[in-house]
N, C-alpha and C positions, 0 to 999 in steps of 0.2 A: 504494500500500500504506500502511495506517495506521501511524503511527510516534509513539511517545512522545517528547516533549521534556521534559527535567528540569533544574531549577535548584536547587542547594543555596544558597538565599539567606541573608541575614542576618536572623535571627529567624523564618524560615519556609522550608519547602521548597515548591516548586511544580512542577506537571506538567500538560501538556496532551497529549491524544491528537489528532493532526492527520491528517486524511484529505482528500485533494484540496484542500490548502491552506486548509482550514477546521477550526476547533476543534470536535471532537466531544465531548470530555470536558475539563473544567478542574477542577483540584484545588489547594487550598492547605492545608498542614498547618503551623500555627504551632508554634513550639517551646513545650514545656510545656503541651500540651493535656490532659494527664492520661493515665491508663492507656489504651493502645490496645487495640482489639479483638484478641483472641487472647492477651493477657497472662494468664499464670498466676502467681499470687502468694500468698504466705502472708498471712493476715489474722487479725484478731481481731473477734469479734462484739461490737460496742459498744452496740447497742440492738436489742431485739426490737420490731418494729412490729406484726406480726400473728403471734401464737404459732403456731409450726409452719409458717408460710408465708413471712414476709418479715421482713428485718431490715437494719440498717445495719452495715456492717463497715468497719474501718480497715485498709487494706493496709499491708504492711511498709514501703512508701515514704512512708506518712503520709497518703495520699489516701483519701477515703471513697468508698464505693459502696453501692448497694442490692443485697441478695442475696435471691434467691428461686429455688427453695424452700429453706427452711432444713433442715439435716440433722435427723433425728429425735432428740429428747431433748437437743438442744444447749442450753446455758445461756449467759446473757450473760457476756461476758468470755472465752469459750472460743476456742481457736485453730482455724483451718481453712484449707484451700487453696481458692482461687476462681479462676474463669476469667472474663474480661471479655467480655460479649456486646454491650454498647452503651457507647460513649464518653460523656463529659460532653456535654450539650446546652446551649449557652448560650441564655438567654432574658432579655428585658428584666426587670430587677428581681430575678431569681433565676437559679439554674443547676440544671438537672436533673442529679443525680448519675449517674455511670456505673452500669450494671447488670451483675450477675454471677451466677454460680451455683456451687455447690460442685463441686470437681474433684479427681480423684485423680492428675492429671498433674503432672510435675515443673515447678517454677517456671521461667518463660521470658518474655522480653519479647515483646509483640505486634509484628507486622510493621509497619514504618513505611511512609511513602508510597513510597519508592524500592523497598522489598521488595515492596509490593503491585503496583506496575506491572510489576516484573520478572517476577512470576508470571502476568501477563496473556497472555503469548505474543507480544506485539508487540515489535518492536525498540525500543531506547531510545537516544536521543542525549543525552548530558549536555552542556548548554550552558554556556559560560563567558562572563564579563563582557567579555573583550577581543574576543570574536567579534561578528559581526553579530547583531542582535537578532531571533532566529528567533521568539521569542514574539510580539513586536509585528507581525512580518510575517504571522503567522497570525491576528491580531486579538485579542491579549491585552487591550488596554485596552478594547475594545468589550465583551468578555465581563465584565470587572470593572464596567463601567458598567451593563450589564444587571443584574448582581447587586445593585448598590447603589441604582440608581434604580427597578428593577422594570419598566422600559420595554423591551419586546421587540417588534421590528417584524418582520412577515412579509408576504409578497406579498398585498396586499388588505386588510390590517388590522394590529392591534397587540394585544399582551397586556399586562396589568398584573399583575405578580408581587408578592404580599404575604405574607411569612411571618408567621404568628401563633403563639402558644403552642399552640393547638388543632390547626391545620393550615396548610398552605401553600395560598394561594388564587390562582387565575388568573381574571382577568376578560377577556372577549373583546370587542373593539370593532372596527368596520369598516363598510364599505358594500358594496352589491351584494346579490345573492341570498343569503338567509340560510343556506340549506343549504350552498352552496358556501363561504361564509365560515366556517361552523362546521367543515366538513371540513378546510379549509386550516388553521384554528386548531388542530384536533386534532393534525395532523401537527407543527405548530410547537411545541405544548405537549409532545408526546412528546420532541422533540429537546431542548427546554429543560430538561425534567426530568433527562434523561441528562447534559446538558452541565453543569448546576449541581449534580448529585448530590443531588437533592431526594428525600427518602424520608419514610416515615411516612404520615400522612393528607394527602391532596391534594384540594382541592375546585375544580371548574371551573364557572364561570358562563358557559354558552354563550348565544347568542341563542335565544329561545323558538321551537321548531319545532313545527308543528301535527301533522305526520304521523308515525306510528310508524316507517315505513320510513326517513324522513329521520333520525330519532333513532338508529335502528339503524346507519345508514351512518356517522354520527359516531362511535358507539361502536366500529365496526369500524376506523375510521381510527386511533383511540387504540390498539387492539390491534395494528395494523400498525406503529405508530411506536414503541411502548414495549416493550423486551425484558422477558421474564419474569425473576424472579417478581414478580407483582403481582395484586391483586384489584381489581375495580371494580364499581360499580353500573351499572344501565341509566340512561340520561338520563331524568329525569322530565319532566313536562309543562311545567315552568318553565325547562327548559334546564340544570338542575344535574346534574352527574355527579361521583361521588367515586371516588378511587383510593387504595389502600393498598399501600405498598411496605415491605419490611423496613427497619427503622430501626437503623443501626449507628453513624452519626456525623453531625455537623452538616453541613448543606449549605453551599455556597459563599456564598449570600446571608446565611445565619445567621452565618457566621464574620466576614464583612466588616461587617455591620450592628451586631453586638453590641459591637464594639470599633472604631469609626471612626477614633479616634486611632491605634490600633495598626496598622490597615490602611494609613492614610495614611503613617505613619512607615516601615513596611517597604517600601512602594512607593517612597518617597523614597530610602531606602538603596539600593534596587535601581538607581534612576536615577543616584545619585551614583557608585556603583562602576563604572558603564558609561561615565563621562566619560573620554575619552582623556587620557593623561598629557600635561602635569603636571596632576594633579587639584587643583581649588581647595580652599583650606582653610576659607573662610568660606561658610556656607550660610544663607540667609534662609528661615525656616520659620514656620508658625503657632504660636501660643502653646501649644496642646495638644500639638503634636508636640515642641516644644522641651522642655516639661515631662516628657514621656514619655521622650525620649531622654536627658535629664539623669539619669533614674533607672536607665538601662540602660547601665552601664559596659561590659558584655559586648558590646553592639552597637557602641558607639563604638570599643572596642579592635579588634573584628573589621573594622570599616570602615577603621581606620588600617592594619591589617595588609594588607588587600586593595589599598588605594590608595597606601600609603606616605606618607600625610599625616595628621597629627593634626587631626581636624575640629573646627571651632567652629560652633555653631549659634546664630543670632541670630533674634529675632522681628521681625516686620514692624512 
């Protein structure tokens, strides 16, 4: 039976859905990611981008979001209530603001990671640092490596995962009969999309298949591997197929790649708090991690609380 494992880490929450000793879904929610989907908040219209259609609002929390459609006859500076439909999406060089729409609901925070997995219907086991590492036993490090490197191996081939601002791309590589390779890759891609929470526009570059029936078989394998809702194109004669899934928040690869220092630091804190007592005080870390942790007194204080030792971080 599938089971969620959940950790309230330092700087982030993390959860994995484990079925038959393998990770089916992996999620990380860093602290301070901005307004969560489902948040209803008071706001002020700070800029009209397209009259009557789209504008930028400032939430009562001070965070900004794009709002569409705008209420009829609203003017710049007016107050309104909005509901968050899509969270902030981090991208290299810029950040896509959260998206929202006007709402008549009462203000309320959106459900966090724990609340969302609690609503899934699967049982939840909250894991503690003094227990055996159930995340690692299920393959946590391997999933993080997939997300950061983009290398995903499956029987008979490999995938290269590449997030871009326009879409997430998968490239298929392998040997043997091309139709069998493409069908196996389709199943592996469906699993990877679910595992890493990849949404929005997704492009897949399969081996070129000459026959229409072979291309249809690959598309059918995608349909079987990927749960609804999604839309897709047929595979074209060059082996390209596109999928579109509803976009609500950043994928695991996007979260880890946009802030490698933060991801490395939070992974280090997870490792340190799992060291059996007496916990060491001195830790040798990279310069970028040391600089980040030096700015995060809340992380250092929480680590000291959990380990009972005031940590000192030194660079290599």
